[in-house]
Structures are given as structure tokens and as C-alpha cells.
PyMOL Python script that loads the backbone (N, CA, C, O; Angstrom):
from pymol import cmd

cmd.read_pdbstr("""\
ATOM      1  N   UNK A   1      -3.161   0.259  -6.452  1.00  0.00           N
ATOM      2  CA  UNK A   1      -1.708   0.332  -6.123  1.00  0.00           C
ATOM      3  C   UNK A   1      -1.122  -1.052  -6.523  1.00  0.00           C
ATOM      4  O   UNK A   1      -1.716  -2.078  -6.193  1.00  0.00           O
ATOM      5  N   UNK A   2       0.260  -1.099  -7.366  1.00  0.00           N
ATOM      6  CA  UNK A   2       0.778  -2.019  -7.859  1.00  0.00           C
ATOM      7  C   UNK A   2       2.384  -1.868  -7.014  1.00  0.00           C
ATOM      8  O   UNK A   2       3.000  -0.829  -6.778  1.00  0.00           O
ATOM      9  N   UNK A   3       2.787  -3.361  -6.666  1.00  0.00           N
ATOM     10  CA  UNK A   3       3.847  -3.095  -5.813  1.00  0.00           C
ATOM     11  C   UNK A   3       4.773  -4.071  -6.621  1.00  0.00           C
ATOM     12  O   UNK A   3       4.480  -5.201  -7.010  1.00  0.00           O
ATOM     13  N   UNK A   4       5.669  -3.558  -6.750  1.00  0.00           N
ATOM     14  CA  UNK A   4       6.944  -4.055  -7.440  1.00  0.00           C
ATOM     15  C   UNK A   4       8.132  -4.338  -6.567  1.00  0.00           C
ATOM     16  O   UNK A   4       8.376  -3.572  -5.635  1.00  0.00           O
ATOM     17  N   UNK A   5       8.854  -5.339  -6.792  1.00  0.00           N
ATOM     18  CA  UNK A   5       9.984  -5.836  -6.284  1.00  0.00           C
ATOM     19  C   UNK A   5      11.283  -5.201  -7.223  1.00  0.00           C
ATOM     20  O   UNK A   5      11.252  -5.322  -8.448  1.00  0.00           O
ATOM     21  N   UNK A   6      12.173  -4.667  -6.682  1.00  0.00           N
ATOM     22  CA  UNK A   6      13.417  -3.983  -7.318  1.00  0.00           C
ATOM     23  C   UNK A   6      14.579  -4.706  -6.722  1.00  0.00           C
ATOM     24  O   UNK A   6      14.925  -4.341  -5.598  1.00  0.00           O
ATOM     25  N   UNK A   7      15.137  -5.529  -7.213  1.00  0.00           N
ATOM     26  CA  UNK A   7      16.425  -6.190  -6.569  1.00  0.00           C
ATOM     27  C   UNK A   7      17.815  -5.596  -6.771  1.00  0.00           C
ATOM     28  O   UNK A   7      18.088  -5.406  -7.956  1.00  0.00           O
ATOM     29  N   UNK A   8      18.673  -5.289  -5.969  1.00  0.00           N
ATOM     30  CA  UNK A   8      19.746  -4.599  -5.940  1.00  0.00           C
ATOM     31  C   UNK A   8      20.742  -5.469  -6.439  1.00  0.00           C
ATOM     32  O   UNK A   8      20.472  -6.529  -5.875  1.00  0.00           O
ATOM     33  N   UNK A   9      21.495  -5.619  -6.984  1.00  0.00           N
ATOM     34  CA  UNK A   9      22.787  -6.147  -7.656  1.00  0.00           C
ATOM     35  C   UNK A   9      23.423  -6.768  -6.308  1.00  0.00           C
ATOM     36  O   UNK A   9      23.870  -7.904  -6.467  1.00  0.00           O
ATOM     37  N   UNK A  10      23.523  -6.328  -5.252  1.00  0.00           N
ATOM     38  CA  UNK A  10      24.164  -7.128  -4.145  1.00  0.00           C
ATOM     39  C   UNK A  10      23.538  -8.205  -3.420  1.00  0.00           C
ATOM     40  O   UNK A  10      24.041  -8.947  -2.577  1.00  0.00           O
ATOM     41  N   UNK A  11      22.316  -8.176  -3.895  1.00  0.00           N
ATOM     42  CA  UNK A  11      21.527  -9.288  -3.319  1.00  0.00           C
ATOM     43  C   UNK A  11      21.899 -10.726  -4.035  1.00  0.00           C
ATOM     44  O   UNK A  11      21.614 -11.805  -3.516  1.00  0.00           O
ATOM     45  N   UNK A  12      22.597 -10.586  -5.341  1.00  0.00           N
ATOM     46  CA  UNK A  12      23.407 -11.673  -5.824  1.00  0.00           C
ATOM     47  C   UNK A  12      24.640 -12.293  -5.573  1.00  0.00           C
ATOM     48  O   UNK A  12      24.922 -13.439  -5.924  1.00  0.00           O
ATOM     49  N   UNK A  13      25.406 -11.485  -4.932  1.00  0.00           N
ATOM     50  CA  UNK A  13      26.738 -11.894  -4.294  1.00  0.00           C
ATOM     51  C   UNK A  13      26.952 -13.070  -3.618  1.00  0.00           C
ATOM     52  O   UNK A  13      28.060 -13.603  -3.666  1.00  0.00           O
ATOM     53  N   UNK A  14      26.117 -13.508  -3.044  1.00  0.00           N
ATOM     54  CA  UNK A  14      25.870 -14.927  -2.006  1.00  0.00           C
ATOM     55  C   UNK A  14      25.686 -16.252  -3.091  1.00  0.00           C
ATOM     56  O   UNK A  14      25.938 -17.393  -2.705  1.00  0.00           O
ATOM     57  N   UNK A  15      25.313 -16.025  -4.213  1.00  0.00           N
ATOM     58  CA  UNK A  15      24.968 -16.942  -5.162  1.00  0.00           C
ATOM     59  C   UNK A  15      23.087 -17.057  -5.566  1.00  0.00           C
ATOM     60  O   UNK A  15      22.521 -17.882  -6.283  1.00  0.00           O
ATOM     61  N   UNK A  16      22.661 -16.211  -5.002  1.00  0.00           N
ATOM     62  CA  UNK A  16      20.990 -16.205  -5.011  1.00  0.00           C
ATOM     63  C   UNK A  16      20.550 -15.897  -6.193  1.00  0.00           C
ATOM     64  O   UNK A  16      20.924 -14.803  -6.617  1.00  0.00           O
ATOM     65  N   UNK A  17      19.711 -16.668  -7.015  1.00  0.00           N
ATOM     66  CA  UNK A  17      19.358 -15.764  -8.227  1.00  0.00           C
ATOM     67  C   UNK A  17      18.238 -15.091  -8.053  1.00  0.00           C
ATOM     68  O   UNK A  17      17.853 -14.898  -6.900  1.00  0.00           O
ATOM     69  N   UNK A  18      17.479 -14.592  -9.173  1.00  0.00           N
ATOM     70  CA  UNK A  18      16.170 -13.733  -9.074  1.00  0.00           C
ATOM     71  C   UNK A  18      14.893 -14.784  -8.662  1.00  0.00           C
ATOM     72  O   UNK A  18      14.089 -14.523  -7.767  1.00  0.00           O
ATOM     73  N   UNK A  19      14.866 -15.795  -9.337  1.00  0.00           N
ATOM     74  CA  UNK A  19      13.944 -16.746  -8.924  1.00  0.00           C
ATOM     75  C   UNK A  19      13.848 -17.324  -7.595  1.00  0.00           C
ATOM     76  O   UNK A  19      12.758 -17.675  -7.144  1.00  0.00           O
ATOM     77  N   UNK A  20      14.754 -17.420  -7.054  1.00  0.00           N
ATOM     78  CA  UNK A  20      14.826 -17.662  -5.423  1.00  0.00           C
ATOM     79  C   UNK A  20      14.384 -16.523  -4.682  1.00  0.00           C
ATOM     80  O   UNK A  20      13.525 -16.672  -3.813  1.00  0.00           O
ATOM     81  N   UNK A  21      14.816 -15.535  -4.899  1.00  0.00           N
ATOM     82  CA  UNK A  21      14.648 -14.215  -4.271  1.00  0.00           C
ATOM     83  C   UNK A  21      13.403 -14.138  -4.411  1.00  0.00           C
ATOM     84  O   UNK A  21      12.925 -13.889  -3.305  1.00  0.00           O
ATOM     85  N   UNK A  22      12.291 -14.252  -5.500  1.00  0.00           N
ATOM     86  CA  UNK A  22      10.847 -13.983  -5.939  1.00  0.00           C
ATOM     87  C   UNK A  22      10.211 -14.947  -5.359  1.00  0.00           C
ATOM     88  O   UNK A  22       9.156 -14.568  -4.850  1.00  0.00           O
ATOM     89  N   UNK A  23      10.535 -16.485  -5.190  1.00  0.00           N
ATOM     90  CA  UNK A  23      10.344 -17.311  -4.495  1.00  0.00           C
ATOM     91  C   UNK A  23       9.917 -17.242  -2.819  1.00  0.00           C
ATOM     92  O   UNK A  23       8.892 -17.708  -2.321  1.00  0.00           O
ATOM     93  N   UNK A  24      10.927 -16.580  -2.178  1.00  0.00           N
ATOM     94  CA  UNK A  24      11.293 -16.389  -0.824  1.00  0.00           C
ATOM     95  C   UNK A  24      10.415 -15.434  -0.646  1.00  0.00           C
ATOM     96  O   UNK A  24       9.829 -15.763   0.386  1.00  0.00           O
ATOM     97  N   UNK A  25       9.943 -14.395  -1.046  1.00  0.00           N
ATOM     98  CA  UNK A  25       9.069 -13.095  -1.182  1.00  0.00           C
ATOM     99  C   UNK A  25       7.446 -13.745  -1.550  1.00  0.00           C
ATOM    100  O   UNK A  25       6.469 -13.015  -1.384  1.00  0.00           O
ATOM    101  N   UNK A  26       7.324 -14.814  -1.930  1.00  0.00           N
ATOM    102  CA  UNK A  26       5.954 -15.144  -2.598  1.00  0.00           C
ATOM    103  C   UNK A  26       5.701 -15.661  -1.359  1.00  0.00           C
ATOM    104  O   UNK A  26       4.808 -15.014  -0.813  1.00  0.00           O
ATOM    105  N   UNK A  27       6.168 -16.672  -0.603  1.00  0.00           N
ATOM    106  CA  UNK A  27       5.683 -17.570   0.342  1.00  0.00           C
ATOM    107  C   UNK A  27       6.839 -17.421   1.492  1.00  0.00           C
ATOM    108  O   UNK A  27       7.904 -18.039   1.499  1.00  0.00           O
ATOM    109  N   UNK A  28       6.414 -16.503   2.424  1.00  0.00           N
ATOM    110  CA  UNK A  28       7.591 -15.963   3.363  1.00  0.00           C
ATOM    111  C   UNK A  28       7.227 -16.755   4.495  1.00  0.00           C
ATOM    112  O   UNK A  28       6.083 -17.155   4.712  1.00  0.00           O
ATOM    113  N   UNK A  29       8.494 -17.030   5.403  1.00  0.00           N
ATOM    114  CA  UNK A  29       7.771 -17.750   6.980  1.00  0.00           C
ATOM    115  C   UNK A  29       8.004 -16.492   7.745  1.00  0.00           C
ATOM    116  O   UNK A  29       7.338 -16.302   8.763  1.00  0.00           O
ATOM    117  N   UNK A  30       8.652 -15.845   7.459  1.00  0.00           N
ATOM    118  CA  UNK A  30       8.956 -14.389   8.703  1.00  0.00           C
ATOM    119  C   UNK A  30       9.272 -13.223   7.907  1.00  0.00           C
ATOM    120  O   UNK A  30       9.901 -13.071   6.860  1.00  0.00           O
ATOM    121  N   UNK A  31       8.550 -12.298   8.837  1.00  0.00           N
ATOM    122  CA  UNK A  31       8.531 -10.587   8.023  1.00  0.00           C
ATOM    123  C   UNK A  31       8.696  -9.719   9.064  1.00  0.00           C
ATOM    124  O   UNK A  31       7.730  -9.156   9.580  1.00  0.00           O
ATOM    125  N   UNK A  32       9.897  -9.542   9.449  1.00  0.00           N
ATOM    126  CA  UNK A  32      10.021  -8.932  10.760  1.00  0.00           C
ATOM    127  C   UNK A  32      10.878  -7.250  10.786  1.00  0.00           C
ATOM    128  O   UNK A  32      11.810  -6.834  10.098  1.00  0.00           O
ATOM    129  N   UNK A  33      10.223  -6.711  11.692  1.00  0.00           N
ATOM    130  CA  UNK A  33      10.955  -5.125  11.245  1.00  0.00           C
ATOM    131  C   UNK A  33      12.016  -5.393  11.727  1.00  0.00           C
ATOM    132  O   UNK A  33      12.317  -6.457  12.268  1.00  0.00           O
ATOM    133  N   UNK A  34      12.927  -4.113  11.522  1.00  0.00           N
ATOM    134  CA  UNK A  34      14.243  -4.311  12.230  1.00  0.00           C
ATOM    135  C   UNK A  34      14.339  -3.057  13.054  1.00  0.00           C
ATOM    136  O   UNK A  34      14.051  -1.940  12.623  1.00  0.00           O
ATOM    137  N   UNK A  35      14.808  -3.348  14.399  1.00  0.00           N
ATOM    138  CA  UNK A  35      14.820  -2.320  15.095  1.00  0.00           C
ATOM    139  C   UNK A  35      15.467  -0.976  15.021  1.00  0.00           C
ATOM    140  O   UNK A  35      16.688  -1.120  14.948  1.00  0.00           O
ATOM    141  N   UNK A  36      15.101   0.279  15.014  1.00  0.00           N
ATOM    142  CA  UNK A  36      15.803   1.541  14.812  1.00  0.00           C
ATOM    143  C   UNK A  36      15.363   1.805  13.472  1.00  0.00           C
ATOM    144  O   UNK A  36      15.647   2.971  13.197  1.00  0.00           O
ATOM    145  N   UNK A  37      14.782   1.211  12.506  1.00  0.00           N
ATOM    146  CA  UNK A  37      14.394   1.436  11.131  1.00  0.00           C
ATOM    147  C   UNK A  37      13.590   1.177  10.411  1.00  0.00           C
ATOM    148  O   UNK A  37      13.699   0.339   9.516  1.00  0.00           O
ATOM    149  N   UNK A  38      12.490   1.928  10.687  1.00  0.00           N
ATOM    150  CA  UNK A  38      11.001   1.345  10.457  1.00  0.00           C
ATOM    151  C   UNK A  38      10.786   0.950   8.797  1.00  0.00           C
ATOM    152  O   UNK A  38       9.764   0.348   8.466  1.00  0.00           O
ATOM    153  N   UNK A  39      11.693   1.284   7.903  1.00  0.00           N
ATOM    154  CA  UNK A  39      11.527   1.033   6.364  1.00  0.00           C
ATOM    155  C   UNK A  39      12.071  -0.342   6.165  1.00  0.00           C
ATOM    156  O   UNK A  39      11.816  -0.833   5.065  1.00  0.00           O
ATOM    157  N   UNK A  40      12.832  -1.136   7.075  1.00  0.00           N
ATOM    158  CA  UNK A  40      13.796  -2.214   6.484  1.00  0.00           C
ATOM    159  C   UNK A  40      13.151  -3.318   7.611  1.00  0.00           C
ATOM    160  O   UNK A  40      12.855  -3.177   8.798  1.00  0.00           O
ATOM    161  N   UNK A  41      13.085  -4.277   6.850  1.00  0.00           N
ATOM    162  CA  UNK A  41      12.437  -5.787   7.529  1.00  0.00           C
ATOM    163  C   UNK A  41      13.287  -7.150   7.193  1.00  0.00           C
ATOM    164  O   UNK A  41      13.889  -7.215   6.121  1.00  0.00           O
ATOM    165  N   UNK A  42      13.321  -8.096   8.004  1.00  0.00           N
ATOM    166  CA  UNK A  42      14.343  -9.006   7.583  1.00  0.00           C
ATOM    167  C   UNK A  42      12.846 -10.208   6.918  1.00  0.00           C
ATOM    168  O   UNK A  42      11.713 -10.300   7.389  1.00  0.00           O
ATOM    169  N   UNK A  43      13.320 -10.797   5.972  1.00  0.00           N
ATOM    170  CA  UNK A  43      12.487 -12.021   5.490  1.00  0.00           C
ATOM    171  C   UNK A  43      13.384 -12.856   5.249  1.00  0.00           C
ATOM    172  O   UNK A  43      14.499 -12.760   4.736  1.00  0.00           O
ATOM    173  N   UNK A  44      12.528 -14.074   5.860  1.00  0.00           N
ATOM    174  CA  UNK A  44      12.784 -15.404   6.279  1.00  0.00           C
ATOM    175  C   UNK A  44      12.141 -16.234   5.014  1.00  0.00           C
ATOM    176  O   UNK A  44      11.001 -15.771   4.984  1.00  0.00           O
ATOM    177  N   UNK A  45      12.230 -17.219   3.930  1.00  0.00           N
ATOM    178  CA  UNK A  45      11.756 -17.865   2.992  1.00  0.00           C
ATOM    179  C   UNK A  45      12.137 -18.683   2.481  1.00  0.00           C
ATOM    180  O   UNK A  45      13.309 -19.033   2.622  1.00  0.00           O
ATOM    181  N   UNK A  46      11.067 -19.459   1.486  1.00  0.00           N
ATOM    182  CA  UNK A  46      12.263 -20.580   0.787  1.00  0.00           C
ATOM    183  C   UNK A  46      12.675 -20.462  -0.825  1.00  0.00           C
ATOM    184  O   UNK A  46      11.839 -20.389  -1.725  1.00  0.00           O
ATOM    185  N   UNK A  47      13.691 -20.460  -0.962  1.00  0.00           N
ATOM    186  CA  UNK A  47      14.290 -20.604  -2.473  1.00  0.00           C
ATOM    187  C   UNK A  47      13.523 -21.531  -3.185  1.00  0.00           C
ATOM    188  O   UNK A  47      12.658 -22.260  -2.700  1.00  0.00           O
ATOM    189  N   UNK A  48      13.939 -21.464  -4.583  1.00  0.00           N
ATOM    190  CA  UNK A  48      12.985 -22.680  -5.692  1.00  0.00           C
ATOM    191  C   UNK A  48      13.152 -24.076  -5.346  1.00  0.00           C
ATOM    192  O   UNK A  48      12.416 -25.011  -5.664  1.00  0.00           O
ATOM    193  N   UNK A  49      14.333 -24.104  -4.577  1.00  0.00           N
ATOM    194  CA  UNK A  49      14.312 -25.786  -4.277  1.00  0.00           C
ATOM    195  C   UNK A  49      14.185 -26.091  -2.607  1.00  0.00           C
ATOM    196  O   UNK A  49      14.850 -27.024  -2.155  1.00  0.00           O
ATOM    197  N   UNK A  50      13.453 -25.412  -1.835  1.00  0.00           N
ATOM    198  CA  UNK A  50      13.185 -25.696  -0.617  1.00  0.00           C
ATOM    199  C   UNK A  50      14.228 -25.462   0.665  1.00  0.00           C
ATOM    200  O   UNK A  50      14.452 -25.984   1.757  1.00  0.00           O
ATOM    201  N   UNK A  51      14.603 -24.627   0.057  1.00  0.00           N
ATOM    202  CA  UNK A  51      16.125 -24.187   1.216  1.00  0.00           C
ATOM    203  C   UNK A  51      15.535 -22.985   1.925  1.00  0.00           C
ATOM    204  O   UNK A  51      15.127 -22.126   1.144  1.00  0.00           O
ATOM    205  N   UNK A  52      15.384 -22.702   3.264  1.00  0.00           N
ATOM    206  CA  UNK A  52      15.533 -21.394   3.788  1.00  0.00           C
ATOM    207  C   UNK A  52      16.497 -20.086   3.307  1.00  0.00           C
ATOM    208  O   UNK A  52      17.718 -20.236   3.278  1.00  0.00           O
ATOM    209  N   UNK A  53      16.068 -19.192   3.046  1.00  0.00           N
ATOM    210  CA  UNK A  53      16.852 -17.986   2.612  1.00  0.00           C
ATOM    211  C   UNK A  53      16.510 -16.867   3.314  1.00  0.00           C
ATOM    212  O   UNK A  53      15.338 -16.708   3.655  1.00  0.00           O
ATOM    213  N   UNK A  54      17.501 -15.926   3.628  1.00  0.00           N
ATOM    214  CA  UNK A  54      17.255 -14.682   4.387  1.00  0.00           C
ATOM    215  C   UNK A  54      17.858 -13.521   3.474  1.00  0.00           C
ATOM    216  O   UNK A  54      18.917 -13.599   2.850  1.00  0.00           O
ATOM    217  N   UNK A  55      16.799 -12.187   3.517  1.00  0.00           N
ATOM    218  CA  UNK A  55      16.591 -11.225   2.742  1.00  0.00           C
ATOM    219  C   UNK A  55      16.310 -10.111   3.713  1.00  0.00           C
ATOM    220  O   UNK A  55      15.709 -10.181   4.785  1.00  0.00           O
ATOM    221  N   UNK A  56      16.903  -8.994   3.088  1.00  0.00           N
ATOM    222  CA  UNK A  56      16.634  -7.766   3.460  1.00  0.00           C
ATOM    223  C   UNK A  56      15.518  -7.261   2.674  1.00  0.00           C
ATOM    224  O   UNK A  56      15.608  -7.482   1.466  1.00  0.00           O
ATOM    225  N   UNK A  57      14.547  -6.672   3.054  1.00  0.00           N
ATOM    226  CA  UNK A  57      13.551  -5.768   2.429  1.00  0.00           C
ATOM    227  C   UNK A  57      13.356  -4.252   2.856  1.00  0.00           C
ATOM    228  O   UNK A  57      12.962  -3.765   3.916  1.00  0.00           O
ATOM    229  N   UNK A  58      13.685  -3.792   1.900  1.00  0.00           N
ATOM    230  CA  UNK A  58      13.607  -1.778   2.336  1.00  0.00           C
ATOM    231  C   UNK A  58      12.160  -1.680   1.529  1.00  0.00           C
ATOM    232  O   UNK A  58      11.850  -2.090   0.410  1.00  0.00           O
ATOM    233  N   UNK A  59      11.373  -0.949   2.572  1.00  0.00           N
ATOM    234  CA  UNK A  59      10.124  -0.368   1.908  1.00  0.00           C
ATOM    235  C   UNK A  59      10.189   0.767   1.439  1.00  0.00           C
ATOM    236  O   UNK A  59      10.549   1.606   2.265  1.00  0.00           O
ATOM    237  N   UNK A  60       9.945   1.209   0.249  1.00  0.00           N
ATOM    238  CA  UNK A  60      10.206   2.521  -0.180  1.00  0.00           C
ATOM    239  C   UNK A  60       8.820   2.923  -0.737  1.00  0.00           C
ATOM    240  O   UNK A  60       8.200   1.952  -1.169  1.00  0.00           O
ATOM    241  N   UNK A  61       8.301   3.881  -0.819  1.00  0.00           N
ATOM    242  CA  UNK A  61       7.011   4.300  -1.511  1.00  0.00           C
ATOM    243  C   UNK A  61       6.854   5.703  -2.112  1.00  0.00           C
ATOM    244  O   UNK A  61       6.758   6.718  -1.421  1.00  0.00           O
ATOM    245  N   UNK A  62       6.836   5.683  -3.442  1.00  0.00           N
ATOM    246  CA  UNK A  62       6.694   6.582  -4.541  1.00  0.00           C
ATOM    247  C   UNK A  62       5.288   6.737  -4.725  1.00  0.00           C
ATOM    248  O   UNK A  62       4.496   5.800  -4.632  1.00  0.00           O
ATOM    249  N   UNK A  63       4.934   8.062  -5.018  1.00  0.00           N
ATOM    250  CA  UNK A  63       3.834   8.701  -5.193  1.00  0.00           C
ATOM    251  C   UNK A  63       3.916   9.380  -6.589  1.00  0.00           C
ATOM    252  O   UNK A  63       4.739  10.269  -6.811  1.00  0.00           O
ATOM    253  N   UNK A  64       3.101   8.967  -7.454  1.00  0.00           N
ATOM    254  CA  UNK A  64       2.822   9.717  -8.744  1.00  0.00           C
ATOM    255  C   UNK A  64       1.750  10.439  -8.818  1.00  0.00           C
ATOM    256  O   UNK A  64       0.765  10.299  -8.093  1.00  0.00           O
ATOM    257  N   UNK A  65       1.885  11.275  -9.722  1.00  0.00           N
ATOM    258  CA  UNK A  65       0.393  12.077 -10.058  1.00  0.00           C
ATOM    259  C   UNK A  65      -0.049  11.748 -11.533  1.00  0.00           C
ATOM    260  O   UNK A  65      -1.093  12.220 -11.984  1.00  0.00           O
TER     261      UNK A  65
END
""", "prot")
cmd.dss("prot")
cmd.show_as("cartoon", "prot")
cmd.util.cbc("prot")
cmd.orient("prot")
């Protein structure tokens, strides 16, 4: 199974670029489920410059045959 990250346009509204988002997901410090939503997670990780950034991750599973 291959996992891919799809980044919504709204992720860029605070000036965070795709390399920073990929960096934070590849070596995160915290991955915490959001109460009341089993598919939504708070992710805190480092951007490419070593700054902490906070991301929202929504897990979606698609099955193909």
C-alpha cells in the first residue's frame, strides 16, 4: 500500500511551502487525534529551517480494485 499526502490550497495561506509541510510530516514530534473526529489529527513538526509548525492531518482511505 502506498501512502500519499495531498496538500490542500488552504495549507499555504500562512506562508508555509510544500517543502516545509513535507518536512514536518516526515519527522513529527506530535501526532495527536482530535477529540470527536477519529480521522483528524494535529501534527507538530519541524519545517526545513528547524522552526516548529502545526498542521492538521485528515486521514482518508480509498480502496481500489
